[in-house]
N, C-alpha and C positions, 0 to 999 in steps of 0.2 A: 504494500500500500504506500503510495507516495504523496497522498494529500493529508493535511491535518484533519483529524477526526478523533474524538474520544474513543471510538471503537476500533480504529485502524490497527493499533498495536495488538489488541486482543484478537482481532480477526486474522492478523498475520500468523498467529499461532495455530489456527485451525488447519485441518488437512487440506491439501491442494492436489489437484490431479485426480485421476481415476483410482478407485480402491485397488489395493494390491492383493485381494483375496485369491485370485487365480494364480498369481505368482507364488504366494505362500502355499497354496495347495500343491503346486508342482514341486516345491522344495520339500514338503512333507512326504510326498509320494516318492521322490527320488531317494530319500533316506530310508524309506520303508517304514516310517512312523516310529523310528527307534529313539528319537529325541523328545523327551517329555516336554521340554520348554516349547519347542516348535509345535507340538501337538496342542499345547495349551493356547498358544497364540492363534492357531488355526481355529480352535473352538470359539475363542472370543470373537474373532473376526467374522464368524458365521452366525453369531447370535443375532436373531432378528432385531432386538432392541438396539444393539450396537450398530447394526447396519442402518437403522432408521435415524439414529442420532448423527452418525457420520454423514449421511445424505443431507440432513437438515443443516449441518454445519457448512457443508460445501455450498449449498444453495445460498445460505446467508452471506458467505464470503463473496460469492459471485455477485449477489445483489448489491452488497456494499461497494464493491469495485465499480459496478455500473453507475450507482448513484454518485460516487465521488468523481468519476469521469464526466458525468452529466453536469455536475456542479462546477467542475473546473472549466468545461467548455462554455458554460453559461457565463462564468465570470470573465472569460476571455472574449466575450462578445460573439461567440459562434454558437448561438442557441440552435440546437438541432431540430427544434419544433418548427 
């Protein structure tokens, strides 16, 4: 986030990009499920509540970025409307 906003620093800590569940699944499968820590991470990443929270955080981060871009372009006199 490059614009001043009280939420910008907090939103920067939210996950960005696509979820890594598929990559984690491949990692667990390649090891044959022998690493308890990897298995635990995989179970957490596939928990429906975790998935819903992560999706909501990604949406919020994207919405905040759009709002900040819009506010910045409006301040520069390039109102997109």
